[in-house]
RODRENMAR-133392 format. One record per residue (C-alpha): residue number from 0; y, z, x. Coordinates in steps of 0.1 Angstrom, whole numbers. Layout:
N
<r nr="NUM" c2="Y" c3="Z" c1="X"/>
...
// end
This chain:
443
<r nr="0" c2="563" c3="22" c1="-170"/>
<r nr="1" c2="603" c3="26" c1="-170"/>
<r nr="2" c2="599" c3="63" c1="-180"/>
<r nr="3" c2="579" c3="73" c1="-158"/>
<r nr="4" c2="598" c3="55" c1="-130"/>
<r nr="5" c2="626" c3="75" c1="-142"/>
<r nr="6" c2="609" c3="106" c1="-143"/>
<r nr="7" c2="590" c3="97" c1="-107"/>
<r nr="8" c2="627" c3="93" c1="-95"/>
<r nr="9" c2="642" c3="121" c1="-106"/>
<r nr="10" c2="618" c3="144" c1="-90"/>
<r nr="11" c2="619" c3="125" c1="-58"/>
<r nr="12" c2="656" c3="132" c1="-58"/>
<r nr="13" c2="654" c3="167" c1="-64"/>
<r nr="14" c2="626" c3="169" c1="-38"/>
<r nr="15" c2="648" c3="150" c1="-13"/>
<r nr="16" c2="676" c3="174" c1="-18"/>
<r nr="17" c2="650" c3="203" c1="-14"/>
<r nr="18" c2="637" c3="188" c1="16"/>
<r nr="19" c2="671" c3="187" c1="33"/>
<r nr="20" c2="673" c3="221" c1="24"/>
<r nr="21" c2="643" c3="229" c1="35"/>
<r nr="22" c2="653" c3="215" c1="71"/>
<r nr="23" c2="685" c3="227" c1="74"/>
<r nr="24" c2="672" c3="266" c1="68"/>
<r nr="25" c2="646" c3="261" c1="97"/>
<r nr="26" c2="672" c3="249" c1="118"/>
<r nr="27" c2="696" c3="274" c1="112"/>
<r nr="28" c2="670" c3="304" c1="106"/>
<r nr="29" c2="643" c3="293" c1="130"/>
<r nr="30" c2="662" c3="273" c1="160"/>
<r nr="31" c2="655" c3="236" c1="174"/>
<r nr="32" c2="622" c3="247" c1="196"/>
<r nr="33" c2="607" c3="264" c1="164"/>
<r nr="34" c2="614" c3="234" c1="147"/>
<r nr="35" c2="596" c3="213" c1="171"/>
<r nr="36" c2="567" c3="233" c1="170"/>
<r nr="37" c2="566" c3="232" c1="131"/>
<r nr="38" c2="567" c3="195" c1="130"/>
<r nr="39" c2="535" c3="190" c1="155"/>
<r nr="40" c2="519" c3="211" c1="133"/>
<r nr="41" c2="529" c3="191" c1="102"/>
<r nr="42" c2="520" c3="164" c1="119"/>
<r nr="43" c2="484" c3="177" c1="132"/>
<r nr="44" c2="478" c3="182" c1="93"/>
<r nr="45" c2="487" c3="149" c1="82"/>
<r nr="46" c2="461" c3="133" c1="110"/>
<r nr="47" c2="432" c3="155" c1="96"/>
<r nr="48" c2="442" c3="145" c1="59"/>
<r nr="49" c2="440" c3="108" c1="69"/>
<r nr="50" c2="404" c3="112" c1="76"/>
<r nr="51" c2="397" c3="133" c1="47"/>
<r nr="52" c2="420" c3="103" c1="27"/>
<r nr="53" c2="389" c3="79" c1="33"/>
<r nr="54" c2="373" c3="93" c1="0"/>
<r nr="55" c2="400" c3="119" c1="-13"/>
<r nr="56" c2="432" c3="95" c1="-12"/>
<r nr="57" c2="443" c3="64" c1="-26"/>
<r nr="58" c2="402" c3="52" c1="-28"/>
<r nr="59" c2="404" c3="79" c1="-58"/>
<r nr="60" c2="428" c3="64" c1="-82"/>
<r nr="61" c2="419" c3="30" c1="-76"/>
<r nr="62" c2="379" c3="42" c1="-87"/>
<r nr="63" c2="391" c3="67" c1="-114"/>
<r nr="64" c2="390" c3="40" c1="-141"/>
<r nr="65" c2="359" c3="30" c1="-129"/>
<r nr="66" c2="335" c3="56" c1="-118"/>
<r nr="67" c2="331" c3="87" c1="-137"/>
<r nr="68" c2="353" c3="117" c1="-129"/>
<r nr="69" c2="331" c3="143" c1="-124"/>
<r nr="70" c2="313" c3="122" c1="-95"/>
<r nr="71" c2="346" c3="117" c1="-79"/>
<r nr="72" c2="354" c3="150" c1="-78"/>
<r nr="73" c2="326" c3="162" c1="-62"/>
<r nr="74" c2="327" c3="134" c1="-37"/>
<r nr="75" c2="359" c3="141" c1="-25"/>
<r nr="76" c2="356" c3="180" c1="-22"/>
<r nr="77" c2="323" c3="175" c1="3"/>
<r nr="78" c2="340" c3="150" c1="23"/>
<r nr="79" c2="373" c3="169" c1="27"/>
<r nr="80" c2="353" c3="199" c1="34"/>
<r nr="81" c2="330" c3="186" c1="63"/>
<r nr="82" c2="359" c3="165" c1="78"/>
<r nr="83" c2="386" c3="192" c1="77"/>
<r nr="84" c2="364" c3="211" c1="98"/>
<r nr="85" c2="350" c3="186" c1="117"/>
<r nr="86" c2="383" c3="169" c1="126"/>
<r nr="87" c2="402" c3="196" c1="135"/>
<r nr="88" c2="380" c3="209" c1="158"/>
<r nr="89" c2="379" c3="172" c1="175"/>
<r nr="90" c2="420" c3="171" c1="176"/>
<r nr="91" c2="419" c3="208" c1="192"/>
<r nr="92" c2="389" c3="195" c1="222"/>
<r nr="93" c2="408" c3="160" c1="228"/>
<r nr="94" c2="438" c3="179" c1="231"/>
<r nr="95" c2="425" c3="204" c1="256"/>
<r nr="96" c2="403" c3="178" c1="277"/>
<r nr="97" c2="434" c3="155" c1="275"/>
<r nr="98" c2="453" c3="185" c1="297"/>
<r nr="99" c2="426" c3="200" c1="318"/>
<r nr="100" c2="421" c3="162" c1="329"/>
<r nr="101" c2="453" c3="154" c1="333"/>
<r nr="102" c2="452" c3="127" c1="315"/>
<r nr="103" c2="483" c3="139" c1="302"/>
<r nr="104" c2="492" c3="175" c1="308"/>
<r nr="105" c2="517" c3="180" c1="281"/>
<r nr="106" c2="496" c3="170" c1="252"/>
<r nr="107" c2="492" c3="195" c1="228"/>
<r nr="108" c2="474" c3="179" c1="193"/>
<r nr="109" c2="473" c3="212" c1="180"/>
<r nr="110" c2="501" c3="234" c1="186"/>
<r nr="111" c2="482" c3="259" c1="210"/>
<r nr="112" c2="473" c3="289" c1="191"/>
<r nr="113" c2="478" c3="274" c1="158"/>
<r nr="114" c2="443" c3="260" c1="152"/>
<r nr="115" c2="434" c3="282" c1="126"/>
<r nr="116" c2="465" c3="281" c1="109"/>
<r nr="117" c2="466" c3="241" c1="113"/>
<r nr="118" c2="424" c3="241" c1="98"/>
<r nr="119" c2="432" c3="262" c1="66"/>
<r nr="120" c2="465" c3="245" c1="61"/>
<r nr="121" c2="449" c3="212" c1="65"/>
<r nr="122" c2="421" c3="221" c1="39"/>
<r nr="123" c2="439" c3="234" c1="15"/>
<r nr="124" c2="466" c3="206" c1="15"/>
<r nr="125" c2="436" c3="181" c1="14"/>
<r nr="126" c2="424" c3="196" c1="-17"/>
<r nr="127" c2="458" c3="198" c1="-34"/>
<r nr="128" c2="462" c3="165" c1="-27"/>
<r nr="129" c2="424" c3="153" c1="-39"/>
<r nr="130" c2="437" c3="167" c1="-73"/>
<r nr="131" c2="472" c3="147" c1="-71"/>
<r nr="132" c2="449" c3="113" c1="-68"/>
<r nr="133" c2="427" c3="125" c1="-95"/>
<r nr="134" c2="460" c3="131" c1="-117"/>
<r nr="135" c2="470" c3="94" c1="-110"/>
<r nr="136" c2="440" c3="81" c1="-112"/>
<r nr="137" c2="444" c3="89" c1="-150"/>
<r nr="138" c2="482" c3="82" c1="-152"/>
<r nr="139" c2="492" c3="112" c1="-154"/>
<r nr="140" c2="522" c3="107" c1="-133"/>
<r nr="141" c2="546" c3="132" c1="-151"/>
<r nr="142" c2="524" c3="164" c1="-144"/>
<r nr="143" c2="520" c3="151" c1="-109"/>
<r nr="144" c2="561" c3="150" c1="-106"/>
<r nr="145" c2="560" c3="184" c1="-117"/>
<r nr="146" c2="539" c3="200" c1="-100"/>
<r nr="147" c2="556" c3="183" c1="-63"/>
<r nr="148" c2="586" c3="193" c1="-73"/>
<r nr="149" c2="572" c3="234" c1="-80"/>
<r nr="150" c2="557" c3="234" c1="-48"/>
<r nr="151" c2="589" c3="224" c1="-33"/>
<r nr="152" c2="608" c3="251" c1="-49"/>
<r nr="153" c2="580" c3="278" c1="-41"/>
<r nr="154" c2="578" c3="268" c1="-5"/>
<r nr="155" c2="618" c3="275" c1="-4"/>
<r nr="156" c2="614" c3="305" c1="-22"/>
<r nr="157" c2="588" c3="320" c1="-1"/>
<r nr="158" c2="607" c3="308" c1="34"/>
<r nr="159" c2="637" c3="326" c1="21"/>
<r nr="160" c2="616" c3="360" c1="14"/>
<r nr="161" c2="599" c3="362" c1="47"/>
<r nr="162" c2="635" c3="354" c1="65"/>
<r nr="163" c2="652" c3="380" c1="45"/>
<r nr="164" c2="626" c3="404" c1="31"/>
<r nr="165" c2="602" c3="407" c1="58"/>
<r nr="166" c2="623" c3="396" c1="88"/>
<r nr="167" c2="601" c3="376" c1="100"/>
<r nr="168" c2="621" c3="346" c1="120"/>
<r nr="169" c2="591" c3="325" c1="140"/>
<r nr="170" c2="570" c3="295" c1="132"/>
<r nr="171" c2="549" c3="318" c1="106"/>
<r nr="172" c2="574" c3="321" c1="85"/>
<r nr="173" c2="577" c3="281" c1="72"/>
<r nr="174" c2="537" c3="282" c1="81"/>
<r nr="175" c2="531" c3="311" c1="51"/>
<r nr="176" c2="555" c3="297" c1="28"/>
<r nr="177" c2="544" c3="260" c1="32"/>
<r nr="178" c2="503" c3="275" c1="26"/>
<r nr="179" c2="512" c3="299" c1="-3"/>
<r nr="180" c2="532" c3="269" c1="-23"/>
<r nr="181" c2="501" c3="244" c1="-16"/>
<r nr="182" c2="477" c3="271" c1="-32"/>
<r nr="183" c2="496" c3="276" c1="-62"/>
<r nr="184" c2="502" c3="235" c1="-62"/>
<r nr="185" c2="460" c3="236" c1="-62"/>
<r nr="186" c2="455" c3="260" c1="-86"/>
<r nr="187" c2="478" c3="247" c1="-110"/>
<r nr="188" c2="463" c3="213" c1="-104"/>
<r nr="189" c2="432" c3="219" c1="-115"/>
<r nr="190" c2="444" c3="233" c1="-152"/>
<r nr="191" c2="448" c3="198" c1="-164"/>
<r nr="192" c2="422" c3="180" c1="-148"/>
<r nr="193" c2="397" c3="200" c1="-167"/>
<r nr="194" c2="395" c3="182" c1="-200"/>
<r nr="195" c2="385" c3="153" c1="-177"/>
<r nr="196" c2="352" c3="172" c1="-166"/>
<r nr="197" c2="319" c3="158" c1="-186"/>
<r nr="198" c2="282" c3="169" c1="-181"/>
<r nr="199" c2="266" c3="140" c1="-160"/>
<r nr="200" c2="244" c3="138" c1="-138"/>
<r nr="201" c2="250" c3="132" c1="-100"/>
<r nr="202" c2="229" c3="99" c1="-98"/>
<r nr="203" c2="241" c3="68" c1="-86"/>
<r nr="204" c2="265" c3="90" c1="-61"/>
<r nr="205" c2="257" c3="66" c1="-35"/>
<r nr="206" c2="270" c3="34" c1="-45"/>
<r nr="207" c2="305" c3="52" c1="-56"/>
<r nr="208" c2="306" c3="64" c1="-22"/>
<r nr="209" c2="300" c3="27" c1="-5"/>
<r nr="210" c2="329" c3="14" c1="-26"/>
<r nr="211" c2="351" c3="44" c1="-20"/>
<r nr="212" c2="343" c3="43" c1="17"/>
<r nr="213" c2="351" c3="2" c1="18"/>
<r nr="214" c2="384" c3="8" c1="0"/>
<r nr="215" c2="391" c3="40" c1="22"/>
<r nr="216" c2="381" c3="25" c1="57"/>
<r nr="217" c2="409" c3="-4" c1="53"/>
<r nr="218" c2="431" c3="20" c1="35"/>
<r nr="219" c2="430" c3="48" c1="62"/>
<r nr="220" c2="430" c3="31" c1="94"/>
<r nr="221" c2="461" c3="12" c1="80"/>
<r nr="222" c2="475" c3="47" c1="69"/>
<r nr="223" c2="465" c3="60" c1="107"/>
<r nr="224" c2="481" c3="33" c1="120"/>
<r nr="225" c2="512" c3="35" c1="106"/>
<r nr="226" c2="516" c3="73" c1="108"/>
<r nr="227" c2="511" c3="64" c1="145"/>
<r nr="228" c2="542" c3="43" c1="144"/>
<r nr="229" c2="560" c3="67" c1="125"/>
<r nr="230" c2="550" c3="99" c1="146"/>
<r nr="231" c2="541" c3="87" c1="180"/>
<r nr="232" c2="577" c3="84" c1="192"/>
<r nr="233" c2="573" c3="125" c1="189"/>
<r nr="234" c2="550" c3="128" c1="213"/>
<r nr="235" c2="565" c3="106" c1="237"/>
<r nr="236" c2="598" c3="133" c1="235"/>
<r nr="237" c2="582" c3="157" c1="236"/>
<r nr="238" c2="565" c3="151" c1="268"/>
<r nr="239" c2="593" c3="136" c1="285"/>
<r nr="240" c2="624" c3="157" c1="267"/>
<r nr="241" c2="607" c3="189" c1="256"/>
<r nr="242" c2="601" c3="206" c1="222"/>
<r nr="243" c2="638" c3="211" c1="214"/>
<r nr="244" c2="646" c3="171" c1="218"/>
<r nr="245" c2="615" c3="166" c1="197"/>
<r nr="246" c2="636" c3="191" c1="167"/>
<r nr="247" c2="663" c3="170" c1="165"/>
<r nr="248" c2="646" c3="141" c1="165"/>
<r nr="249" c2="620" c3="149" c1="137"/>
<r nr="250" c2="652" c3="161" c1="115"/>
<r nr="251" c2="667" c3="129" c1="120"/>
<r nr="252" c2="637" c3="113" c1="108"/>
<r nr="253" c2="631" c3="133" c1="80"/>
<r nr="254" c2="664" c3="127" c1="67"/>
<r nr="255" c2="664" c3="85" c1="71"/>
<r nr="256" c2="628" c3="82" c1="56"/>
<r nr="257" c2="643" c3="102" c1="28"/>
<r nr="258" c2="657" c3="69" c1="18"/>
<r nr="259" c2="623" c3="59" c1="4"/>
<r nr="260" c2="626" c3="79" c1="-26"/>
<r nr="261" c2="633" c3="51" c1="-46"/>
<r nr="262" c2="605" c3="29" c1="-27"/>
<r nr="263" c2="580" c3="57" c1="-28"/>
<r nr="264" c2="584" c3="65" c1="-65"/>
<r nr="265" c2="583" c3="27" c1="-78"/>
<r nr="266" c2="554" c3="22" c1="-55"/>
<r nr="267" c2="540" c3="50" c1="-66"/>
<r nr="268" c2="537" c3="42" c1="-106"/>
<r nr="269" c2="531" c3="3" c1="-92"/>
<r nr="270" c2="500" c3="15" c1="-77"/>
<r nr="271" c2="483" c3="34" c1="-108"/>
<r nr="272" c2="496" c3="3" c1="-129"/>
<r nr="273" c2="479" c3="-21" c1="-113"/>
<r nr="274" c2="449" c3="-3" c1="-105"/>
<r nr="275" c2="445" c3="3" c1="-139"/>
<r nr="276" c2="456" c3="-31" c1="-154"/>
<r nr="277" c2="432" c3="-53" c1="-130"/>
<r nr="278" c2="453" c3="-82" c1="-139"/>
<r nr="279" c2="467" c3="-103" c1="-106"/>
<r nr="280" c2="496" c3="-124" c1="-127"/>
<r nr="281" c2="511" c3="-90" c1="-138"/>
<r nr="282" c2="506" c3="-73" c1="-105"/>
<r nr="283" c2="527" c3="-103" c1="-85"/>
<r nr="284" c2="553" c3="-99" c1="-110"/>
<r nr="285" c2="558" c3="-67" c1="-115"/>
<r nr="286" c2="561" c3="-62" c1="-73"/>
<r nr="287" c2="581" c3="-93" c1="-69"/>
<r nr="288" c2="610" c3="-72" c1="-93"/>
<r nr="289" c2="602" c3="-35" c1="-79"/>
<r nr="290" c2="604" c3="-52" c1="-40"/>
<r nr="291" c2="639" c3="-65" c1="-51"/>
<r nr="292" c2="650" c3="-34" c1="-65"/>
<r nr="293" c2="641" c3="-11" c1="-37"/>
<r nr="294" c2="652" c3="-38" c1="-10"/>
<r nr="295" c2="685" c3="-33" c1="-27"/>
<r nr="296" c2="689" c3="6" c1="-33"/>
<r nr="297" c2="680" c3="14" c1="1"/>
<r nr="298" c2="702" c3="-5" c1="17"/>
<r nr="299" c2="729" c3="6" c1="-7"/>
<r nr="300" c2="719" c3="42" c1="2"/>
<r nr="301" c2="718" c3="36" c1="40"/>
<r nr="302" c2="751" c3="27" c1="42"/>
<r nr="303" c2="764" c3="54" c1="23"/>
<r nr="304" c2="739" c3="77" c1="47"/>
<r nr="305" c2="756" c3="60" c1="81"/>
<r nr="306" c2="791" c3="67" c1="65"/>
<r nr="307" c2="787" c3="106" c1="72"/>
<r nr="308" c2="801" c3="116" c1="109"/>
<r nr="309" c2="784" c3="135" c1="134"/>
<r nr="310" c2="802" c3="165" c1="125"/>
<r nr="311" c2="787" c3="168" c1="93"/>
<r nr="312" c2="754" c3="170" c1="106"/>
<r nr="313" c2="769" c3="199" c1="132"/>
<r nr="314" c2="784" c3="216" c1="100"/>
<r nr="315" c2="752" c3="221" c1="81"/>
<r nr="316" c2="728" c3="225" c1="110"/>
<r nr="317" c2="749" c3="250" c1="128"/>
<r nr="318" c2="741" c3="234" c1="163"/>
<r nr="319" c2="761" c3="210" c1="181"/>
<r nr="320" c2="727" c3="192" c1="191"/>
<r nr="321" c2="719" c3="181" c1="159"/>
<r nr="322" c2="754" c3="159" c1="161"/>
<r nr="323" c2="723" c3="132" c1="173"/>
<r nr="324" c2="706" c3="131" c1="138"/>
<r nr="325" c2="733" c3="103" c1="126"/>
<r nr="326" c2="726" c3="81" c1="158"/>
<r nr="327" c2="687" c3="87" c1="148"/>
<r nr="328" c2="695" c3="72" c1="114"/>
<r nr="329" c2="715" c3="40" c1="127"/>
<r nr="330" c2="688" c3="30" c1="150"/>
<r nr="331" c2="661" c3="36" c1="124"/>
<r nr="332" c2="685" c3="18" c1="97"/>
<r nr="333" c2="671" c3="-21" c1="97"/>
<r nr="334" c2="633" c3="-5" c1="99"/>
<r nr="335" c2="641" c3="21" c1="73"/>
<r nr="336" c2="652" c3="-8" c1="54"/>
<r nr="337" c2="624" c3="-31" c1="56"/>
<r nr="338" c2="596" c3="-3" c1="53"/>
<r nr="339" c2="611" c3="5" c1="16"/>
<r nr="340" c2="601" c3="-29" c1="11"/>
<r nr="341" c2="566" c3="-31" c1="30"/>
<r nr="342" c2="561" c3="5" c1="6"/>
<r nr="343" c2="559" c3="-24" c1="-25"/>
<r nr="344" c2="540" c3="-47" c1="-8"/>
<r nr="345" c2="514" c3="-21" c1="2"/>
<r nr="346" c2="506" c3="-7" c1="-28"/>
<r nr="347" c2="504" c3="-44" c1="-41"/>
<r nr="348" c2="477" c3="-50" c1="-16"/>
<r nr="349" c2="460" c3="-19" c1="-26"/>
<r nr="350" c2="459" c3="-22" c1="-64"/>
<r nr="351" c2="443" c3="-51" c1="-62"/>
<r nr="352" c2="414" c3="-43" c1="-33"/>
<r nr="353" c2="429" c3="-62" c1="-4"/>
<r nr="354" c2="439" c3="-30" c1="16"/>
<r nr="355" c2="429" c3="-49" c1="48"/>
<r nr="356" c2="463" c3="-66" c1="50"/>
<r nr="357" c2="480" c3="-33" c1="54"/>
<r nr="358" c2="458" c3="-23" c1="77"/>
<r nr="359" c2="468" c3="-53" c1="98"/>
<r nr="360" c2="501" c3="-51" c1="95"/>
<r nr="361" c2="502" c3="-11" c1="108"/>
<r nr="362" c2="483" c3="-25" c1="137"/>
<r nr="363" c2="503" c3="-52" c1="148"/>
<r nr="364" c2="532" c3="-26" c1="144"/>
<r nr="365" c2="509" c3="2" c1="162"/>
<r nr="366" c2="514" c3="-24" c1="199"/>
<r nr="367" c2="546" c3="-27" c1="190"/>
<r nr="368" c2="552" c3="10" c1="192"/>
<r nr="369" c2="532" c3="19" c1="221"/>
<r nr="370" c2="546" c3="-11" c1="239"/>
<r nr="371" c2="582" c3="-5" c1="232"/>
<r nr="372" c2="580" c3="27" c1="234"/>
<r nr="373" c2="570" c3="32" c1="266"/>
<r nr="374" c2="593" c3="10" c1="280"/>
<r nr="375" c2="624" c3="28" c1="265"/>
<r nr="376" c2="619" c3="61" c1="255"/>
<r nr="377" c2="614" c3="73" c1="287"/>
<r nr="378" c2="651" c3="58" c1="297"/>
<r nr="379" c2="669" c3="65" c1="262"/>
<r nr="380" c2="654" c3="93" c1="247"/>
<r nr="381" c2="661" c3="102" c1="210"/>
<r nr="382" c2="678" c3="68" c1="203"/>
<r nr="383" c2="650" c3="49" c1="219"/>
<r nr="384" c2="618" c3="64" c1="199"/>
<r nr="385" c2="643" c3="59" c1="170"/>
<r nr="386" c2="646" c3="18" c1="181"/>
<r nr="387" c2="611" c3="14" c1="187"/>
<r nr="388" c2="599" c3="27" c1="152"/>
<r nr="389" c2="629" c3="5" c1="138"/>
<r nr="390" c2="611" c3="-26" c1="151"/>
<r nr="391" c2="577" c3="-12" c1="146"/>
<r nr="392" c2="586" c3="-8" c1="109"/>
<r nr="393" c2="606" c3="-45" c1="108"/>
<r nr="394" c2="573" c3="-64" c1="126"/>
<r nr="395" c2="545" c3="-47" c1="102"/>
<r nr="396" c2="567" c3="-56" c1="69"/>
<r nr="397" c2="571" c3="-94" c1="80"/>
<r nr="398" c2="531" c3="-101" c1="85"/>
<r nr="399" c2="530" c3="-84" c1="48"/>
<r nr="400" c2="558" c3="-103" c1="35"/>
<r nr="401" c2="542" c3="-140" c1="51"/>
<r nr="402" c2="508" c3="-129" c1="34"/>
<r nr="403" c2="519" c3="-119" c1="-1"/>
<r nr="404" c2="538" c3="-151" c1="2"/>
<r nr="405" c2="506" c3="-175" c1="12"/>
<r nr="406" c2="486" c3="-158" c1="-17"/>
<r nr="407" c2="516" c3="-155" c1="-45"/>
<r nr="408" c2="530" c3="-193" c1="-33"/>
<r nr="409" c2="562" c3="-180" c1="-40"/>
<r nr="410" c2="592" c3="-189" c1="-19"/>
<r nr="411" c2="619" c3="-169" c1="-5"/>
<r nr="412" c2="644" c3="-179" c1="-29"/>
<r nr="413" c2="623" c3="-159" c1="-54"/>
<r nr="414" c2="626" c3="-126" c1="-39"/>
<r nr="415" c2="665" c3="-127" c1="-45"/>
<r nr="416" c2="677" c3="-107" c1="-80"/>
<r nr="417" c2="686" c3="-131" c1="-108"/>
<r nr="418" c2="709" c3="-126" c1="-132"/>
<r nr="419" c2="679" c3="-127" c1="-159"/>
<r nr="420" c2="663" c3="-96" c1="-138"/>
<r nr="421" c2="697" c3="-74" c1="-136"/>
<r nr="422" c2="701" c3="-76" c1="-172"/>
<r nr="423" c2="666" c3="-69" c1="-180"/>
<r nr="424" c2="674" c3="-35" c1="-160"/>
<r nr="425" c2="705" c3="-25" c1="-176"/>
<r nr="426" c2="686" c3="-33" c1="-211"/>
<r nr="427" c2="659" c3="-12" c1="-196"/>
<r nr="428" c2="679" c3="20" c1="-187"/>
<r nr="429" c2="698" c3="13" c1="-213"/>
<r nr="430" c2="668" c3="14" c1="-239"/>
<r nr="431" c2="654" c3="46" c1="-220"/>
<r nr="432" c2="690" c3="66" c1="-220"/>
<r nr="433" c2="699" c3="57" c1="-258"/>
<r nr="434" c2="664" c3="57" c1="-275"/>
<r nr="435" c2="642" c3="72" c1="-251"/>
<r nr="436" c2="620" c3="42" c1="-253"/>
<r nr="437" c2="618" c3="18" c1="-225"/>
<r nr="438" c2="608" c3="-17" c1="-227"/>
<r nr="439" c2="579" c3="-27" c1="-207"/>
<r nr="440" c2="572" c3="-56" c1="-183"/>
<r nr="441" c2="552" c3="-81" c1="-205"/>
<r nr="442" c2="516" c3="-81" c1="-190"/>
// end
């Protein structure tokens, strides 16, 4: 397991630097307004993917050890095809109606003129995500890490080609880059899956579908609520302060959320392990130690990031407006650390088939996001949106922590990193780096 964690963290760190590079390239080559439009396109696709993931998301990881591989593949692909088309039309129509009825005149769920682009990108990214989830369900974490890293590299290469070879400096430069990168990942993610395909009758799909939907409803509504916690501030800032302000804020959010590298890496391996282990006591021990690591490392990383001056962001982004990025990170700080802890708890609840706790925590956070956001974003702008998100993340995490403690009968002092755990981590690192054979947490 430790080998997978190290590999995943290494991949995420490299990907984070590459993502930062993409952010810098977009800001320098395309401008703040185009960056704002790009963020809305990606947000639209993400909303569509949330509906696709009722069947094609974490439910695939959970069900892969429990159901026929070919049946899962067919179910997820048919679902994605139908839902992508329906969801894209729904978001296009809802945005148009909101404008015509004067409810929110400036609202564009899908940016005007990008309906077809969003539809195809959502389709490609959702099929690729389904392939990824099936790989993780088989605990092919190394393959997953390689594919995600290569996808980011291809994106950068295509973006540079669009700008410097084809001389395209519009939103479409980034669009074609990300579309091609995911098409590349889609086809190459199919190859390692081929050996798992076995001829089997498609009978018995209904109970599998019902099980996946039962898991997916809680998990995905939780993800939908959480995404709204993450991004509803985007729409608020765009409505009251414009597309350029959104470009600055989205950049700050992306950098701050890069601090989740460790927690996301730990949670990825944790979820695949818990889903396959089916051992509650082992799941609790694993979650406890990983939550401590996530909290400590993210806190240290945040302090290092806050040590960078505003002039640093102005320099790398080549625009004076991006000096506000540091303020965004500072206002998000507490929430970022809290949610790094929350991610570990979330994957514990999902791994033991209790994802409804994640849904409840996200719903609680959403109430604070909307209520607090409407109060302070119009007055304080970008910092207000960041503070709103930070409060939402923290409240959600507190709920999960209370539930986890009640469920496991742990005490708050159990969440302190002990000397024995530090020694275990040092020993694991030494074993891994010297012999390449890390010890496992006992099951």
